[in-house]
C-alpha angles and dihedrals in degrees: 000000000000116000117254137203088265090059092051092046090052091047094051097034091237133119125273090241090056092051090048093052093048094050094043092056123197130094094332092056090052089065092061122083118263092238092055092046092050092048093050094047092049091051091048090052093046093050093044095239117182118188120234098236094184092055091047092051091049090049098046099027087231130112095200087226129128122193121218114197113192129182096232123008090190091066108097089220092064092038093059093041091052092048092053094046091050093050092050095046091050089061088060095048098261131126123215127226112199119211129183122210091185089217089294116134094202092049089049091055090048092052092047091055093043099050092046090052090053091064101247116175097224145000135221114192136189092200135215089183111088102201136061092235092055091055101039096048089069100047137052114275096240099042109123107248134186122187114216130203096342111061119212122209112250096025106095096182097085140127120202145138121260098256093198092054096046092048091047095054091048090049091048092054093047090048091052088052090057098255114161105151126041145176109230124213115189137183118226108322092216086072108086097222094053093042097049094045090050092049095051095046092045089056092050103044138032107257111212096178135014133196128181126188147123113321094254137117091247088062090056091053092049092048090052090060089056093044094055088084092062101031093105089057105039124078094199144021109215121201125193093222139014097250091061089045093055090063091049094048092050089054094045091061090089093056116095095209106023121193122245116280112218113196145167109240129006125298113225113261090357092151088068095051124099091215112097108243134185119186132195094212121202121220097252097176090052090050091052092047091048092052094050093045092052097044091049091050091050091048092051092049119205135149099276111102119231112243128206117264115220116188136195128228134216133221120251125183133187129233093261090059092048092049091049092052092048091050091049090056 
């Protein structure tokens, strides 16, 4: 016979309600001492206890599931962000369902309707839709919702980087390196992050060549073919996200003296690359923590309104960039 909460309570000399709160996780478990929680969890593991999730959902009318809808699961930025959100939610007794809109607005709407129909408790979205009405028409009115990375006017529960700040610090570093003229590679300009970054950099530097396309590595490789005409004149190729930049960097490997690559967010293994790279790197752990904090607050209810979280980034450079700056001096 499978062990029950009664068996665990008897084993640990605690009440059934205490055992239930510990194993359910969340705010109720936080009110119980760490020693008691550890004792209950060890006993549950030792006895081989497995919770009846269906029974718990019927009792509480909650699925203890949060959906995360990202715009491109292949992008390492969203992969890391999703991993951190999942880990944090698990500590509060929630599971995460990951969905991928693949930068397709119709697919996004389909996913929004689908996850809402499956009875999720809350939703975190990296949106393609740009208005509140576009998002809310596809989900129930009272479903807890947090907007991630791309704020939408009228939805206060959001977590994002300050686009003006992260573009400014990238521009400052390029300016210090003597950059005057650039080639600019942007993701879709209907997406607020790509558009705002492009606007700020265009105001700051002379743009000799532009390329816009899907935020994919293949776009970076296609842009490089266009940029070859201006490579002798530009001091930097600036990309509005790291996935685009990966395609550019792969193509620049054949250039003896490659220009600087300026990018938003870190390129994997960039310290090993001979291409000089400067990144305006967002605080991904803080973004994940902000999302979880907001969604939990919405789930718990209360009178305190949820306010937008706006985060700052920092500049990171690789060794090739540092060597190039030392040589220039």
